[in-house]
N, C-alpha and C positions, 0 to 999 in steps of 0.2 A: 460667410458661407451658410448655406441652408441646412446642411447636415452632413453626416458621414455614414458610410457603410463599410465596415471593416477598416476604419481609419482612412478610407479613401474619400477625399472631400468632394462635395457636390455643389454646384452653383444654385440649382433649384431642386426641390424635392416636394412631391405631393403624395399623400396617402397616409393612412393611420393603421397601426397594428390592431388586430382583433385579439382581445384578451381571452385568457383561459376561462372556461366556464364548465360547471358540472354537467356531464352528459348522462341522460337517463334512457332506459329502454323499458317500454311498456310491456309488462308480462301478464296482462289480463287475458282471459279466455272467454269465448262465447258461452253463455249459459251459466256463468259464475258471477254472482253479485260482487260489486265493488271494483276497485282498480288497484293495481300494484305496479310498482316501478322498481327497477334495479339500477343502482348507481354504477356507472361505468368508469368514473374518474373524470378528472379535469382535462379538457382538450381545447385547443384553439383552432379555428379555421384559418386557412391560409389567407393572406391579404396581398394586395398589389401596391407597389410604390413606384412612382415614375420620377426619374431623375434626369438632370442635364449636367454634364461636366464638360470641361474644355480641354483641347489638345492643341499643340503647336503645329501639327502637320497631319496629313491623312494617315501616314504610317504610325504616328504616335496615337492617333484615335483608334486604329485597328488593334494596336498593342493594348490600349486601355480596355477595349471590349474583351479581348482575350483574357486579360487579368480579371475582369468581372466574371467571365465564364468559368475561370478556375476556382471561383468561390462556391460554385454549385456543390451542395452536399456538405458544406462546412458550417460550423456555428460562428456567427459574427456578432459584433456589437453594433447596434443601429442607434445613431443619434438623429432624431427626426427634426423637422423644420421648426419645431417648438422648443428645441434644445432639451428634449427629454431623452434620456438614455435607456435603451432596451437591450438587456443582456440575453444571451442564449437564443438568438434568432437564427434559424436555419435558412439558408438560401436554397430554395427548391428548384428554381429555374430562372433563366433569363428569357423572358417571354418574347421580347423584341428589342433590337438594338439598331440604331440608325445614326449615320454620320451626316452632318450638314456643314457645308463650307460657309464660312462667315465672311462677308465682304468688308463690312465696317463694324468692328467689334465695339460694343457699348456695354460696359460692365464686364463680368466674367473675370478671367485671369489674364495677366500680362502675357503678351505674345500669342494669345488664343486665336487660331485661324479656323478651327473646326469645333463644332458643338457635337457632343455625343449624347444622344437621347436613349435611355434604357428603361424598360419596364421589367421590374423585378417581381417575382413571386416568392414571398417570404412567409414564415410561420414561427410564432413563439413556441418554444418547447417547454417552458416553465414560467412561473410567475417572475416578473422582472423585479 
């Protein structure tokens, strides 16, 4: 398997987390020499992950998507396609979900008749 989101296995996964970095705010004023910055703390930008998983029927695929949507607003563990574990990842949104019927499965899971493609919007909440 390519990775997991909240222990849900994916067949393929693309995308990489954006790490936390120190944020600064420029507090200089016109007419004053020099520059100054105020530290705002570490934050990470949201990032996108695209996954494909398999289902044995159209109904099972719809149930799988609903299970993914139920993760919105929760903290999950992401194991990416490089087998790196990222803790404390919040699911911001399921940006897109699509079900495709498969005529002749090659690879995937046993009994897979439908592929579920999902675009996730995720964000790290603290250093992993």
